[in-house]
mmCIF file of the N, C-alpha and C atoms, coordinates in Angstrom:
data_MODEL
# 
_entry.id   MODEL 
# 
loop_
_atom_site.group_PDB 
_atom_site.id 
_atom_site.type_symbol 
_atom_site.label_atom_id 
_atom_site.label_alt_id 
_atom_site.label_comp_id 
_atom_site.label_asym_id 
_atom_site.label_entity_id 
_atom_site.label_seq_id 
_atom_site.pdbx_PDB_ins_code 
_atom_site.Cartn_x 
_atom_site.Cartn_y 
_atom_site.Cartn_z 
_atom_site.occupancy 
_atom_site.B_iso_or_equiv 
_atom_site.pdbx_formal_charge 
_atom_site.auth_seq_id 
_atom_site.auth_comp_id 
_atom_site.auth_asym_id 
_atom_site.auth_atom_id 
_atom_site.pdbx_PDB_model_num 
ATOM 1   N N  . MET A 1 1  ? 10.460 98.802 -85.525 1.00 0.00 ? 1  MET A N  1 
ATOM 2   C CA . MET A 1 1  ? 10.863 97.484 -85.057 1.00 0.00 ? 1  MET A CA 1 
ATOM 3   C C  . MET A 1 1  ? 10.769 96.510 -86.237 1.00 0.00 ? 1  MET A C  1 
ATOM 4   N N  . GLN A 1 2  ? 11.720 95.611 -86.314 1.00 0.00 ? 2  GLN A N  1 
ATOM 5   C CA . GLN A 1 2  ? 11.748 94.652 -87.414 1.00 0.00 ? 2  GLN A CA 1 
ATOM 6   C C  . GLN A 1 2  ? 10.686 93.576 -87.245 1.00 0.00 ? 2  GLN A C  1 
ATOM 7   N N  . ALA A 1 3  ? 10.377 92.909 -88.354 1.00 0.00 ? 3  ALA A N  1 
ATOM 8   C CA . ALA A 1 3  ? 9.391  91.822 -88.324 1.00 0.00 ? 3  ALA A CA 1 
ATOM 9   C C  . ALA A 1 3  ? 10.086 90.514 -87.970 1.00 0.00 ? 3  ALA A C  1 
ATOM 10  N N  . PHE A 1 4  ? 9.472  89.748 -87.104 1.00 0.00 ? 4  PHE A N  1 
ATOM 11  C CA . PHE A 1 4  ? 10.014 88.459 -86.682 1.00 0.00 ? 4  PHE A CA 1 
ATOM 12  C C  . PHE A 1 4  ? 9.045  87.349 -87.078 1.00 0.00 ? 4  PHE A C  1 
ATOM 13  N N  . THR A 1 5  ? 9.584  86.173 -87.319 1.00 0.00 ? 5  THR A N  1 
ATOM 14  C CA . THR A 1 5  ? 8.727  85.013 -87.563 1.00 0.00 ? 5  THR A CA 1 
ATOM 15  C C  . THR A 1 5  ? 8.048  84.653 -86.247 1.00 0.00 ? 5  THR A C  1 
ATOM 16  N N  . ALA A 1 6  ? 7.031  83.829 -86.330 1.00 0.00 ? 6  ALA A N  1 
ATOM 17  C CA . ALA A 1 6  ? 6.327  83.395 -85.121 1.00 0.00 ? 6  ALA A CA 1 
ATOM 18  C C  . ALA A 1 6  ? 7.280  82.660 -84.181 1.00 0.00 ? 6  ALA A C  1 
ATOM 19  N N  . HIS A 1 7  ? 8.174  81.861 -84.754 1.00 0.00 ? 7  HIS A N  1 
ATOM 20  C CA . HIS A 1 7  ? 9.151  81.121 -83.944 1.00 0.00 ? 7  HIS A CA 1 
ATOM 21  C C  . HIS A 1 7  ? 10.117 82.078 -83.243 1.00 0.00 ? 7  HIS A C  1 
ATOM 22  N N  . GLU A 1 8  ? 10.624 83.079 -83.960 1.00 0.00 ? 8  GLU A N  1 
ATOM 23  C CA . GLU A 1 8  ? 11.544 84.053 -83.356 1.00 0.00 ? 8  GLU A CA 1 
ATOM 24  C C  . GLU A 1 8  ? 10.842 84.853 -82.269 1.00 0.00 ? 8  GLU A C  1 
ATOM 25  N N  . LEU A 1 9  ? 9.622  85.270 -82.532 1.00 0.00 ? 9  LEU A N  1 
ATOM 26  C CA . LEU A 1 9  ? 8.852  86.030 -81.551 1.00 0.00 ? 9  LEU A CA 1 
ATOM 27  C C  . LEU A 1 9  ? 8.632  85.210 -80.285 1.00 0.00 ? 9  LEU A C  1 
ATOM 28  N N  . SER A 1 10 ? 8.302  83.951 -80.455 1.00 0.00 ? 10 SER A N  1 
ATOM 29  C CA . SER A 1 10 ? 8.115  83.059 -79.319 1.00 0.00 ? 10 SER A CA 1 
ATOM 30  C C  . SER A 1 10 ? 9.406  82.926 -78.515 1.00 0.00 ? 10 SER A C  1 
ATOM 31  N N  . ARG A 1 11 ? 10.522 82.801 -79.204 1.00 0.00 ? 11 ARG A N  1 
ATOM 32  C CA . ARG A 1 11 ? 11.826 82.653 -78.521 1.00 0.00 ? 11 ARG A CA 1 
ATOM 33  C C  . ARG A 1 11 ? 12.209 83.930 -77.779 1.00 0.00 ? 11 ARG A C  1 
ATOM 34  N N  . ILE A 1 12 ? 11.951 85.085 -78.360 1.00 0.00 ? 12 ILE A N  1 
ATOM 35  C CA . ILE A 1 12 ? 12.253 86.355 -77.686 1.00 0.00 ? 12 ILE A CA 1 
ATOM 36  C C  . ILE A 1 12 ? 11.443 86.459 -76.400 1.00 0.00 ? 12 ILE A C  1 
ATOM 37  N N  . ILE A 1 13 ? 10.162 86.145 -76.467 1.00 0.00 ? 13 ILE A N  1 
ATOM 38  C CA . ILE A 1 13 ? 9.297  86.207 -75.283 1.00 0.00 ? 13 ILE A CA 1 
ATOM 39  C C  . ILE A 1 13 ? 9.766  85.207 -74.234 1.00 0.00 ? 13 ILE A C  1 
ATOM 40  N N  . GLU A 1 14 ? 10.123 84.011 -74.681 1.00 0.00 ? 14 GLU A N  1 
ATOM 41  C CA . GLU A 1 14 ? 10.631 82.997 -73.750 1.00 0.00 ? 14 GLU A CA 1 
ATOM 42  C C  . GLU A 1 14 ? 11.900 83.477 -73.063 1.00 0.00 ? 14 GLU A C  1 
ATOM 43  N N  . MET A 1 15 ? 12.827 84.045 -73.823 1.00 0.00 ? 15 MET A N  1 
ATOM 44  C CA . MET A 1 15 ? 14.082 84.535 -73.240 1.00 0.00 ? 15 MET A CA 1 
ATOM 45  C C  . MET A 1 15 ? 13.821 85.687 -72.271 1.00 0.00 ? 15 MET A C  1 
ATOM 46  N N  . ALA A 1 16 ? 12.875 86.548 -72.613 1.00 0.00 ? 16 ALA A N  1 
ATOM 47  C CA . ALA A 1 16 ? 12.555 87.682 -71.737 1.00 0.00 ? 16 ALA A CA 1 
ATOM 48  C C  . ALA A 1 16 ? 11.964 87.196 -70.414 1.00 0.00 ? 16 ALA A C  1 
ATOM 49  N N  . TRP A 1 17 ? 11.185 86.118 -70.442 1.00 0.00 ? 17 TRP A N  1 
ATOM 50  C CA . TRP A 1 17 ? 10.592 85.574 -69.217 1.00 0.00 ? 17 TRP A CA 1 
ATOM 51  C C  . TRP A 1 17 ? 11.612 84.863 -68.340 1.00 0.00 ? 17 TRP A C  1 
ATOM 52  N N  . GLU A 1 18 ? 12.648 84.294 -68.952 1.00 0.00 ? 18 GLU A N  1 
ATOM 53  C CA . GLU A 1 18 ? 13.648 83.546 -68.182 1.00 0.00 ? 18 GLU A CA 1 
ATOM 54  C C  . GLU A 1 18 ? 14.410 84.480 -67.254 1.00 0.00 ? 18 GLU A C  1 
ATOM 55  N N  . ASP A 1 19 ? 14.503 84.105 -65.992 1.00 0.00 ? 19 ASP A N  1 
ATOM 56  C CA . ASP A 1 19 ? 15.146 84.958 -64.999 1.00 0.00 ? 19 ASP A CA 1 
ATOM 57  C C  . ASP A 1 19 ? 16.634 85.162 -65.260 1.00 0.00 ? 19 ASP A C  1 
ATOM 58  N N  . ARG A 1 20 ? 17.317 84.157 -65.737 1.00 0.00 ? 20 ARG A N  1 
ATOM 59  C CA . ARG A 1 20 ? 18.761 84.239 -65.870 1.00 0.00 ? 20 ARG A CA 1 
ATOM 60  C C  . ARG A 1 20 ? 19.241 84.623 -67.272 1.00 0.00 ? 20 ARG A C  1 
ATOM 61  N N  . THR A 1 21 ? 18.334 84.897 -68.176 1.00 0.00 ? 21 THR A N  1 
ATOM 62  C CA . THR A 1 21 ? 18.736 85.326 -69.511 1.00 0.00 ? 21 THR A CA 1 
ATOM 63  C C  . THR A 1 21 ? 18.788 86.851 -69.532 1.00 0.00 ? 21 THR A C  1 
ATOM 64  N N  . PRO A 1 22 ? 19.975 87.429 -69.686 1.00 0.00 ? 22 PRO A N  1 
ATOM 65  C CA . PRO A 1 22 ? 20.088 88.893 -69.658 1.00 0.00 ? 22 PRO A CA 1 
ATOM 66  C C  . PRO A 1 22 ? 19.539 89.523 -70.941 1.00 0.00 ? 22 PRO A C  1 
ATOM 67  N N  . PHE A 1 23 ? 19.122 90.770 -70.828 1.00 0.00 ? 23 PHE A N  1 
ATOM 68  C CA . PHE A 1 23 ? 18.634 91.504 -71.994 1.00 0.00 ? 23 PHE A CA 1 
ATOM 69  C C  . PHE A 1 23 ? 19.711 91.576 -73.079 1.00 0.00 ? 23 PHE A C  1 
ATOM 70  N N  . GLU A 1 24 ? 20.960 91.601 -72.669 1.00 0.00 ? 24 GLU A N  1 
ATOM 71  C CA . GLU A 1 24 ? 22.059 91.670 -73.641 1.00 0.00 ? 24 GLU A CA 1 
ATOM 72  C C  . GLU A 1 24 ? 22.092 90.435 -74.544 1.00 0.00 ? 24 GLU A C  1 
ATOM 73  N N  . ALA A 1 25 ? 21.698 89.276 -74.015 1.00 0.00 ? 25 ALA A N  1 
ATOM 74  C CA . ALA A 1 25 ? 21.660 88.057 -74.828 1.00 0.00 ? 25 ALA A CA 1 
ATOM 75  C C  . ALA A 1 25 ? 20.587 88.172 -75.910 1.00 0.00 ? 25 ALA A C  1 
ATOM 76  N N  . ILE A 1 26 ? 19.469 88.788 -75.579 1.00 0.00 ? 26 ILE A N  1 
ATOM 77  C CA . ILE A 1 26 ? 18.405 89.006 -76.564 1.00 0.00 ? 26 ILE A CA 1 
ATOM 78  C C  . ILE A 1 26 ? 18.899 89.984 -77.627 1.00 0.00 ? 26 ILE A C  1 
ATOM 79  N N  . GLU A 1 27 ? 19.633 90.995 -77.189 1.00 0.00 ? 27 GLU A N  1 
ATOM 80  C CA . GLU A 1 27 ? 20.159 91.976 -78.137 1.00 0.00 ? 27 GLU A CA 1 
ATOM 81  C C  . GLU A 1 27 ? 21.168 91.347 -79.094 1.00 0.00 ? 27 GLU A C  1 
ATOM 82  N N  . VAL A 1 28 ? 22.022 90.471 -78.594 1.00 0.00 ? 28 VAL A N  1 
ATOM 83  C CA . VAL A 1 28 ? 23.010 89.808 -79.437 1.00 0.00 ? 28 VAL A CA 1 
ATOM 84  C C  . VAL A 1 28 ? 22.320 88.914 -80.468 1.00 0.00 ? 28 VAL A C  1 
ATOM 85  N N  . GLN A 1 29 ? 21.327 88.139 -80.030 1.00 0.00 ? 29 GLN A N  1 
ATOM 86  C CA . GLN A 1 29 ? 20.661 87.187 -80.926 1.00 0.00 ? 29 GLN A CA 1 
ATOM 87  C C  . GLN A 1 29 ? 19.673 87.837 -81.881 1.00 0.00 ? 29 GLN A C  1 
ATOM 88  N N  . PHE A 1 30 ? 18.935 88.840 -81.410 1.00 0.00 ? 30 PHE A N  1 
ATOM 89  C CA . PHE A 1 30 ? 17.836 89.370 -82.207 1.00 0.00 ? 30 PHE A CA 1 
ATOM 90  C C  . PHE A 1 30 ? 17.952 90.863 -82.520 1.00 0.00 ? 30 PHE A C  1 
ATOM 91  N N  . GLY A 1 31 ? 18.954 91.535 -81.975 1.00 0.00 ? 31 GLY A N  1 
ATOM 92  C CA . GLY A 1 31 ? 19.149 92.951 -82.273 1.00 0.00 ? 31 GLY A CA 1 
ATOM 93  C C  . GLY A 1 31 ? 18.168 93.885 -81.587 1.00 0.00 ? 31 GLY A C  1 
ATOM 94  N N  . LEU A 1 32 ? 17.557 93.440 -80.495 1.00 0.00 ? 32 LEU A N  1 
ATOM 95  C CA . LEU A 1 32 ? 16.601 94.264 -79.757 1.00 0.00 ? 32 LEU A CA 1 
ATOM 96  C C  . LEU A 1 32 ? 17.215 94.739 -78.447 1.00 0.00 ? 32 LEU A C  1 
ATOM 97  N N  . ALA A 1 33 ? 17.265 96.045 -78.258 1.00 0.00 ? 33 ALA A N  1 
ATOM 98  C CA . ALA A 1 33 ? 17.735 96.608 -76.994 1.00 0.00 ? 33 ALA A CA 1 
ATOM 99  C C  . ALA A 1 33 ? 16.656 96.400 -75.935 1.00 0.00 ? 33 ALA A C  1 
ATOM 100 N N  . GLN A 1 34 ? 17.003 96.640 -74.679 1.00 0.00 ? 34 GLN A N  1 
ATOM 101 C CA . GLN A 1 34 ? 16.068 96.411 -73.572 1.00 0.00 ? 34 GLN A CA 1 
ATOM 102 C C  . GLN A 1 34 ? 14.756 97.173 -73.778 1.00 0.00 ? 34 GLN A C  1 
ATOM 103 N N  . ALA A 1 35 ? 14.829 98.421 -74.172 1.00 0.00 ? 35 ALA A N  1 
ATOM 104 C CA . ALA A 1 35 ? 13.608 99.215 -74.378 1.00 0.00 ? 35 ALA A CA 1 
ATOM 105 C C  . ALA A 1 35 ? 12.733 98.609 -75.474 1.00 0.00 ? 35 ALA A C  1 
ATOM 106 N N  . GLN A 1 36 ? 13.355 98.056 -76.503 1.00 0.00 ? 36 GLN A N  1 
ATOM 107 C CA . GLN A 1 36 ? 12.597 97.422 -77.581 1.00 0.00 ? 36 GLN A CA 1 
ATOM 108 C C  . GLN A 1 36 ? 11.961 96.111 -77.124 1.00 0.00 ? 36 GLN A C  1 
ATOM 109 N N  . VAL A 1 37 ? 12.658 95.381 -76.262 1.00 0.00 ? 37 VAL A N  1 
ATOM 110 C CA . VAL A 1 37 ? 12.092 94.150 -75.704 1.00 0.00 ? 37 VAL A CA 1 
ATOM 111 C C  . VAL A 1 37 ? 10.862 94.500 -74.867 1.00 0.00 ? 37 VAL A C  1 
ATOM 112 N N  . ILE A 1 38 ? 10.962 95.542 -74.069 1.00 0.00 ? 38 ILE A N  1 
ATOM 113 C CA . ILE A 1 38 ? 9.822  95.980 -73.246 1.00 0.00 ? 38 ILE A CA 1 
ATOM 114 C C  . ILE A 1 38 ? 8.650  96.362 -74.147 1.00 0.00 ? 38 ILE A C  1 
ATOM 115 N N  . GLN A 1 39 ? 8.931  97.094 -75.221 1.00 0.00 ? 39 GLN A N  1 
ATOM 116 C CA . GLN A 1 39 ? 7.902  97.504 -76.166 1.00 0.00 ? 39 GLN A CA 1 
ATOM 117 C C  . GLN A 1 39 ? 7.248  96.278 -76.817 1.00 0.00 ? 39 GLN A C  1 
ATOM 118 N N  . LEU A 1 40 ? 8.052  95.313 -77.224 1.00 0.00 ? 40 LEU A N  1 
ATOM 119 C CA . LEU A 1 40 ? 7.549  94.089 -77.842 1.00 0.00 ? 40 LEU A CA 1 
ATOM 120 C C  . LEU A 1 40 ? 6.673  93.312 -76.858 1.00 0.00 ? 40 LEU A C  1 
ATOM 121 N N  . MET A 1 41 ? 7.147  93.182 -75.625 1.00 0.00 ? 41 MET A N  1 
ATOM 122 C CA . MET A 1 41 ? 6.387  92.452 -74.608 1.00 0.00 ? 41 MET A CA 1 
ATOM 123 C C  . MET A 1 41 ? 5.049  93.152 -74.330 1.00 0.00 ? 41 MET A C  1 
ATOM 124 N N  . ARG A 1 42 ? 5.052  94.468 -74.289 1.00 0.00 ? 42 ARG A N  1 
ATOM 125 C CA . ARG A 1 42 ? 3.818  95.226 -74.061 1.00 0.00 ? 42 ARG A CA 1 
ATOM 126 C C  . ARG A 1 42 ? 2.813  94.948 -75.187 1.00 0.00 ? 42 ARG A C  1 
ATOM 127 N N  . LYS A 1 43 ? 3.326  94.845 -76.412 1.00 0.00 ? 43 LYS A N  1 
ATOM 128 C CA . LYS A 1 43 ? 2.468  94.618 -77.580 1.00 0.00 ? 43 LYS A CA 1 
ATOM 129 C C  . LYS A 1 43 ? 1.947  93.178 -77.645 1.00 0.00 ? 43 LYS A C  1 
ATOM 130 N N  . GLU A 1 44 ? 2.782  92.208 -77.297 1.00 0.00 ? 44 GLU A N  1 
ATOM 131 C CA . GLU A 1 44 ? 2.446  90.799 -77.503 1.00 0.00 ? 44 GLU A CA 1 
ATOM 132 C C  . GLU A 1 44 ? 1.742  90.124 -76.328 1.00 0.00 ? 44 GLU A C  1 
ATOM 133 N N  . LEU A 1 45 ? 1.933  90.631 -75.123 1.00 0.00 ? 45 LEU A N  1 
ATOM 134 C CA . LEU A 1 45 ? 1.330  89.994 -73.945 1.00 0.00 ? 45 LEU A CA 1 
ATOM 135 C C  . LEU A 1 45 ? 0.013  90.661 -73.569 1.00 0.00 ? 45 LEU A C  1 
ATOM 136 N N  . LYS A 1 46 ? -0.814 89.923 -72.841 1.00 0.00 ? 46 LYS A N  1 
ATOM 137 C CA . LYS A 1 46 ? -2.008 90.523 -72.259 1.00 0.00 ? 46 LYS A CA 1 
ATOM 138 C C  . LYS A 1 46 ? -1.537 91.560 -71.236 1.00 0.00 ? 46 LYS A C  1 
ATOM 139 N N  . PRO A 1 47 ? -2.325 92.607 -70.991 1.00 0.00 ? 47 PRO A N  1 
ATOM 140 C CA . PRO A 1 47 ? -1.904 93.643 -70.036 1.00 0.00 ? 47 PRO A CA 1 
ATOM 141 C C  . PRO A 1 47 ? -1.506 93.089 -68.665 1.00 0.00 ? 47 PRO A C  1 
ATOM 142 N N  . SER A 1 48 ? -2.252 92.136 -68.147 1.00 0.00 ? 48 SER A N  1 
ATOM 143 C CA . SER A 1 48 ? -1.925 91.588 -66.819 1.00 0.00 ? 48 SER A CA 1 
ATOM 144 C C  . SER A 1 48 ? -0.619 90.786 -66.866 1.00 0.00 ? 48 SER A C  1 
ATOM 145 N N  . SER A 1 49 ? -0.379 90.078 -67.962 1.00 0.00 ? 49 SER A N  1 
ATOM 146 C CA . SER A 1 49 ? 0.869  89.316 -68.110 1.00 0.00 ? 49 SER A CA 1 
ATOM 147 C C  . SER A 1 49 ? 2.050  90.267 -68.233 1.00 0.00 ? 49 SER A C  1 
ATOM 148 N N  . PHE A 1 50 ? 1.858  91.352 -68.966 1.00 0.00 ? 50 PHE A N  1 
ATOM 149 C CA . PHE A 1 50 ? 2.927  92.332 -69.100 1.00 0.00 ? 50 PHE A CA 1 
ATOM 150 C C  . PHE A 1 50 ? 3.276  92.942 -67.752 1.00 0.00 ? 50 PHE A C  1 
ATOM 151 N N  . ARG A 1 51 ? 2.273  93.330 -66.979 1.00 0.00 ? 51 ARG A N  1 
ATOM 152 C CA . ARG A 1 51 ? 2.525  93.912 -65.652 1.00 0.00 ? 51 ARG A CA 1 
ATOM 153 C C  . ARG A 1 51 ? 3.261  92.921 -64.753 1.00 0.00 ? 51 ARG A C  1 
ATOM 154 N N  . SER A 1 52 ? 2.864  91.666 -64.809 1.00 0.00 ? 52 SER A N  1 
ATOM 155 C CA . SER A 1 52 ? 3.526  90.620 -64.021 1.00 0.00 ? 52 SER A CA 1 
ATOM 156 C C  . SER A 1 52 ? 4.983  90.467 -64.441 1.00 0.00 ? 52 SER A C  1 
ATOM 157 N N  . TRP A 1 53 ? 5.229  90.465 -65.740 1.00 0.00 ? 53 TRP A N  1 
ATOM 158 C CA . TRP A 1 53 ? 6.597  90.341 -66.257 1.00 0.00 ? 53 TRP A CA 1 
ATOM 159 C C  . TRP A 1 53 ? 7.452  91.533 -65.841 1.00 0.00 ? 53 TRP A C  1 
ATOM 160 N N  . ARG A 1 54 ? 6.920  92.742 -65.982 1.00 0.00 ? 54 ARG A N  1 
ATOM 161 C CA . ARG A 1 54 ? 7.682  93.945 -65.603 1.00 0.00 ? 54 ARG A CA 1 
ATOM 162 C C  . ARG A 1 54 ? 8.002  93.936 -64.118 1.00 0.00 ? 54 ARG A C  1 
ATOM 163 N N  . LYS A 1 55 ? 7.076  93.495 -63.310 1.00 0.00 ? 55 LYS A N  1 
ATOM 164 C CA . LYS A 1 55 ? 7.296  93.419 -61.866 1.00 0.00 ? 55 LYS A CA 1 
ATOM 165 C C  . LYS A 1 55 ? 8.460  92.464 -61.567 1.00 0.00 ? 55 LYS A C  1 
ATOM 166 N N  . ARG A 1 56 ? 8.513  91.333 -62.308 1.00 0.00 ? 56 ARG A N  1 
ATOM 167 C CA . ARG A 1 56 ? 9.586  90.346 -62.118 1.00 0.00 ? 56 ARG A CA 1 
ATOM 168 C C  . ARG A 1 56 ? 10.937 90.876 -62.561 1.00 0.00 ? 56 ARG A C  1 
ATOM 169 N N  . THR A 1 57 ? 10.968 91.611 -63.669 1.00 0.00 ? 57 THR A N  1 
ATOM 170 C CA . THR A 1 57 ? 12.263 92.003 -64.249 1.00 0.00 ? 57 THR A CA 1 
ATOM 171 C C  . THR A 1 57 ? 12.829 93.299 -63.675 1.00 0.00 ? 57 THR A C  1 
ATOM 172 N N  . GLN A 1 58 ? 11.993 94.172 -63.174 1.00 0.00 ? 58 GLN A N  1 
ATOM 173 C CA . GLN A 1 58 ? 12.510 95.432 -62.636 1.00 0.00 ? 58 GLN A CA 1 
ATOM 174 C C  . GLN A 1 58 ? 13.366 95.170 -61.406 1.00 0.00 ? 58 GLN A C  1 
ATOM 175 N N  . GLY A 1 59 ? 14.588 95.635 -61.465 1.00 0.00 ? 59 GLY A N  1 
ATOM 176 C CA . GLY A 1 59 ? 15.499 95.491 -60.343 1.00 0.00 ? 59 GLY A CA 1 
ATOM 177 C C  . GLY A 1 59 ? 16.168 94.139 -60.238 1.00 0.00 ? 59 GLY A C  1 
ATOM 178 N N  . ARG A 1 60 ? 15.877 93.233 -61.148 1.00 0.00 ? 60 ARG A N  1 
ATOM 179 C CA . ARG A 1 60 ? 16.476 91.884 -61.124 1.00 0.00 ? 60 ARG A CA 1 
ATOM 180 C C  . ARG A 1 60 ? 17.872 91.963 -61.732 1.00 0.00 ? 60 ARG A C  1 
ATOM 181 N N  . SER A 1 61 ? 18.886 91.744 -60.915 1.00 0.00 ? 61 SER A N  1 
ATOM 182 C CA . SER A 1 61 ? 20.260 91.893 -61.391 1.00 0.00 ? 61 SER A CA 1 
ATOM 183 C C  . SER A 1 61 ? 20.643 90.837 -62.426 1.00 0.00 ? 61 SER A C  1 
ATOM 184 N N  . SER A 1 62 ? 19.995 89.676 -62.414 1.00 0.00 ? 62 SER A N  1 
ATOM 185 C CA . SER A 1 62 ? 20.352 88.624 -63.365 1.00 0.00 ? 62 SER A CA 1 
ATOM 186 C C  . SER A 1 62 ? 19.926 88.968 -64.793 1.00 0.00 ? 62 SER A C  1 
ATOM 187 N N  . LYS A 1 63 ? 19.074 89.980 -64.975 1.00 0.00 ? 63 LYS A N  1 
ATOM 188 C CA . LYS A 1 63 ? 18.633 90.369 -66.313 1.00 0.00 ? 63 LYS A CA 1 
ATOM 189 C C  . LYS A 1 63 ? 19.585 91.375 -66.959 1.00 0.00 ? 63 LYS A C  1 
ATOM 190 N N  . HIS A 1 64 ? 20.665 91.760 -66.255 1.00 0.00 ? 64 HIS A N  1 
ATOM 191 C CA . HIS A 1 64 ? 21.627 92.727 -66.781 1.00 0.00 ? 64 HIS A CA 1 
ATOM 192 C C  . HIS A 1 64 ? 23.040 92.204 -66.550 1.00 0.00 ? 64 HIS A C  1 
ATOM 193 N N  . LEU A 1 65 ? 23.796 92.059 -67.620 1.00 0.00 ? 65 LEU A N  1 
ATOM 194 C CA . LEU A 1 65 ? 25.156 91.515 -67.490 1.00 0.00 ? 65 LEU A CA 1 
ATOM 195 C C  . LEU A 1 65 ? 26.037 92.342 -66.571 1.00 0.00 ? 65 LEU A C  1 
ATOM 196 N N  . ALA A 1 66 ? 25.913 93.661 -66.622 1.00 0.00 ? 66 ALA A N  1 
ATOM 197 C CA . ALA A 1 66 ? 26.765 94.527 -65.805 1.00 0.00 ? 66 ALA A CA 1 
ATOM 198 C C  . ALA A 1 66 ? 26.507 94.331 -64.310 1.00 0.00 ? 66 ALA A C  1 
ATOM 199 N N  . LYS A 1 67 ? 25.289 93.983 -63.941 1.00 0.00 ? 67 LYS A N  1 
ATOM 200 C CA . LYS A 1 67 ? 24.936 93.809 -62.530 1.00 0.00 ? 67 LYS A CA 1 
ATOM 201 C C  . LYS A 1 67 ? 25.024 92.358 -62.083 1.00 0.00 ? 67 LYS A C  1 
ATOM 202 N N  . ARG A 1 68 ? 25.270 91.476 -63.016 1.00 0.00 ? 68 ARG A N  1 
ATOM 203 C CA . ARG A 1 68 ? 25.230 90.038 -62.758 1.00 0.00 ? 68 ARG A CA 1 
ATOM 204 C C  . ARG A 1 68 ? 26.468 89.558 -62.004 1.00 0.00 ? 68 ARG A C  1 
ATOM 205 N N  . ASN A 1 69 ? 26.265 88.577 -61.166 1.00 0.00 ? 69 ASN A N  1 
ATOM 206 C CA . ASN A 1 69 ? 27.371 87.962 -60.443 1.00 0.00 ? 69 ASN A CA 1 
ATOM 207 C C  . ASN A 1 69 ? 28.323 87.339 -61.468 1.00 0.00 ? 69 ASN A C  1 
ATOM 208 N N  . PRO A 1 70 ? 29.613 87.669 -61.434 1.00 0.00 ? 70 PRO A N  1 
ATOM 209 C CA . PRO A 1 70 ? 30.550 87.146 -62.427 1.00 0.00 ? 70 PRO A CA 1 
ATOM 210 C C  . PRO A 1 70 ? 30.710 85.616 -62.383 1.00 0.00 ? 70 PRO A C  1 
ATOM 211 N N  . ALA A 1 71 ? 30.275 84.977 -61.315 1.00 0.00 ? 71 ALA A N  1 
ATOM 212 C CA . ALA A 1 71 ? 30.369 83.517 -61.214 1.00 0.00 ? 71 ALA A CA 1 
ATOM 213 C C  . ALA A 1 71 ? 29.364 82.822 -62.135 1.00 0.00 ? 71 ALA A C  1 
ATOM 214 N N  . ILE A 1 72 ? 28.345 83.565 -62.575 1.00 0.00 ? 72 ILE A N  1 
ATOM 215 C CA . ILE A 1 72 ? 27.338 82.994 -63.477 1.00 0.00 ? 72 ILE A CA 1 
ATOM 216 C C  . ILE A 1 72 ? 27.804 83.248 -64.901 1.00 0.00 ? 72 ILE A C  1 
ATOM 217 N N  . SER A 1 73 ? 28.161 82.173 -65.591 1.00 0.00 ? 73 SER A N  1 
ATOM 218 C CA . SER A 1 73 ? 28.707 82.339 -66.939 1.00 0.00 ? 73 SER A CA 1 
ATOM 219 C C  . SER A 1 73 ? 27.781 81.801 -68.028 1.00 0.00 ? 73 SER A C  1 
ATOM 220 N N  . ARG A 1 74 ? 26.572 81.417 -67.677 1.00 0.00 ? 74 ARG A N  1 
ATOM 221 C CA . ARG A 1 74 ? 25.654 80.888 -68.676 1.00 0.00 ? 74 ARG A CA 1 
ATOM 222 C C  . ARG A 1 74 ? 24.305 81.583 -68.529 1.00 0.00 ? 74 ARG A C  1 
ATOM 223 N N  . GLY A 1 75 ? 23.496 81.477 -69.564 1.00 0.00 ? 75 GLY A N  1 
ATOM 224 C CA . GLY A 1 75 ? 22.194 82.129 -69.548 1.00 0.00 ? 75 GLY A CA 1 
ATOM 225 C C  . GLY A 1 75 ? 21.047 81.184 -69.305 1.00 0.00 ? 75 GLY A C  1 
ATOM 226 N N  . TYR A 1 76 ? 21.344 79.917 -69.043 1.00 0.00 ? 76 TYR A N  1 
ATOM 227 C CA . TYR A 1 76 ? 20.271 78.961 -68.842 1.00 0.00 ? 76 TYR A CA 1 
ATOM 228 C C  . TYR A 1 76 ? 20.741 77.838 -67.934 1.00 0.00 ? 76 TYR A C  1 
ATOM 229 N N  . CYS A 1 77 ? 19.804 77.092 -67.411 1.00 0.00 ? 77 CYS A N  1 
ATOM 230 C CA . CYS A 1 77 ? 20.097 75.949 -66.554 1.00 0.00 ? 77 CYS A CA 1 
ATOM 231 C C  . CYS A 1 77 ? 20.711 74.837 -67.406 1.00 0.00 ? 77 CYS A C  1 
ATOM 232 N N  . PRO A 1 78 ? 21.726 74.123 -66.906 1.00 0.00 ? 78 PRO A N  1 
ATOM 233 C CA . PRO A 1 78 ? 22.354 73.062 -67.704 1.00 0.00 ? 78 PRO A CA 1 
ATOM 234 C C  . PRO A 1 78 ? 21.382 71.967 -68.142 1.00 0.00 ? 78 PRO A C  1 
ATOM 235 N N  . THR A 1 79 ? 20.292 71.783 -67.409 1.00 0.00 ? 79 THR A N  1 
ATOM 236 C CA . THR A 1 79 ? 19.334 70.730 -67.780 1.00 0.00 ? 79 THR A CA 1 
ATOM 237 C C  . THR A 1 79 ? 18.198 71.269 -68.653 1.00 0.00 ? 79 THR A C  1 
ATOM 238 N N  . GLN A 1 80 ? 18.225 72.548 -68.986 1.00 0.00 ? 80 GLN A N  1 
ATOM 239 C CA . GLN A 1 80 ? 17.137 73.152 -69.738 1.00 0.00 ? 80 GLN A CA 1 
ATOM 240 C C  . GLN A 1 80 ? 17.031 72.586 -71.153 1.00 0.00 ? 80 GLN A C  1 
ATOM 241 N N  . TYR A 1 81 ? 18.131 72.359 -71.804 1.00 0.00 ? 81 TYR A N  1 
ATOM 242 C CA . TYR A 1 81 ? 18.122 71.869 -73.182 1.00 0.00 ? 81 TYR A CA 1 
ATOM 243 C C  . TYR A 1 81 ? 18.641 70.437 -73.202 1.00 0.00 ? 81 TYR A C  1 
ATOM 244 N N  . LYS A 1 82 ? 17.838 69.529 -72.691 1.00 0.00 ? 82 LYS A N  1 
ATOM 245 C CA . LYS A 1 82 ? 18.219 68.128 -72.606 1.00 0.00 ? 82 LYS A CA 1 
ATOM 246 C C  . LYS A 1 82 ? 18.190 67.480 -73.978 1.00 0.00 ? 82 LYS A C  1 
ATOM 247 N N  . GLN A 1 83 ? 19.102 66.558 -74.196 1.00 0.00 ? 83 GLN A N  1 
ATOM 248 C CA . GLN A 1 83 ? 19.099 65.770 -75.421 1.00 0.00 ? 83 GLN A CA 1 
ATOM 249 C C  . GLN A 1 83 ? 18.146 64.601 -75.224 1.00 0.00 ? 83 GLN A C  1 
ATOM 250 N N  . ARG A 1 84 ? 17.345 64.312 -76.198 1.00 0.00 ? 84 ARG A N  1 
ATOM 251 C CA . ARG A 1 84 ? 16.384 63.193 -76.064 1.00 0.00 ? 84 ARG A CA 1 
ATOM 252 C C  . ARG A 1 84 ? 16.863 61.998 -76.827 1.00 0.00 ? 84 ARG A C  1 
# 
């Protein structure tokens, strides 16, 4: 697995936690496939946090583009990145 800066690592974890951000978006931005994201999360999170995250993501169709409702064309809430 490649080395990431603290900022990149934080962003990958944030994207993995977001319900509507698909694993494919992480792969496009950071070059990590789903299995690598799982491996990274296992390494970086506390065991209880990792189990909680896996429970949330397993079977969640919004985390996979192929299973995602085609009406959803964005990976985040429109108000998530507000301009200040």
